[in-house]
C-alpha positions, 0 to 999 in steps of 0.5 A: 570456514564454517558457514551456518545453516538458513535455519539456525541463521533465522532462529539467531536473528530471531532472538536477537530481534526479540531482544531489541523490542522489535514487534514482529522477530521472527517474521522479520527474521524469516522474510531477510533469510528468505530475501538475501538466499532465494529461498521459498516458503516450502524450501524453508521447511523441506531444507532447513538445513542448508547452508549459506554461503559466505556472500549470503551471510554478508548479506544478511548481517548487513540486513541485520545491522540495518533492521536494528537501526529502525528500517522495516523489513520491506524497505531492506529488501525492497519489496512487499505483498499485498493482496497476495502479489509482490510489489516493489517498494522504495523511499518515494512510496509508502509501504503497502498496509495490510488493512489497505487490503480493505478497500481493494475488497470493497472496490472489487465487490462493486465491480465484480459485474461490471461489464468493462470498468473504468477505475482511478487511483489517486495518490496511487504510489506503488500502484498496490491499490489499482493493480491490485483490483485490475488482478482481480477483475480482468475486465478492468482498466485503469489509470493511477495519478501521482504528484511524484515522478519516482512513485511513478516510476515505481507503479509503472516497474510494478505494472509490468512486473505484474503484467498488467502495463497493456490495462493501467496508464500513470500519469503524474498531477495533482488529484483530478487535474487534467484528466478526461473521461469519466470513472466507474470507481475511484480509489485512494489512499491519501496523506491522512496523519494531522501534521502535528502527530507525525513526530509520535508516529512509530520509527519505521513510518517516520523515517522511512515513508515519504513525507508526501504521503502521510501528511495531511495538514494541520487537522489530517483532513487536507487532502480529503478536502480536494478529493470531495471536491474533484471526485464528483466530476470525474465519476459517471452516474452510477459511479462509486468512491472508495477512500482510505480512512485514518483512524477516528475520521470517518464522521468529518470525511463522511460530512466532506463528501457530503457536503460536496454532493456525494451520499456516503453509503457506509464504511467497512472495518478493516480487520481490527474492526478500524472504519478503514473504507468510506463508500460514497456514490454520485446518486442515493442507493 
């Protein structure tokens, strides 16, 4: 049996993905070949002629089938890179998006000079926001809360893999209920898709992200209302909240936090220029 090389497999897979209209065919093909062979970026560049084993070819064929059926690459491989770190993802967790790195960058800047900040992540999912911050801020500690025990298992495993278990705790609960103590920063990427808009989402999102992490109620603001009510009670006097925004929601979410007694300081755009992170404080700056 003649076995193909990594480079040839990647190029042929990219052609198939492009013909199928996938949005990033070459990148998807590269990630899948790397995933099934264990090759690094450098090995893909330096050793393009390395032949795949029969088992690797079989696994790649299964990956091809799943990708053409609309399953995201991260779900196929069971992991996603975020903030330069690798996070396990499962059907119980939202797939971390690059847009959400805006929240990490914003929050890290707010805490850069803090001596030993406490961070609370509400709706933690994979733990990507909280764990990225703890990786960035060696002096910080944090708690991640999620209503899904399955998601918390993923977050716990991610913390262990990243060597952060000693500075983080995860608990199952509904937002801030039952939490003790105050936090210097609360971060959250809540569900914010309007219920009626879910059917129109991209197939990769609609069929593979958990509905708990997507459905924001009839107007998309249900989770924001809960957060606006509960966050002020768990923030220190000089604490901040950094909350992810959906498209076009900045004004409405800002009004909810202002009505709850917090002060909206600014919104921070993502790389596409979309207002992505709302920054609010207990005291006016």
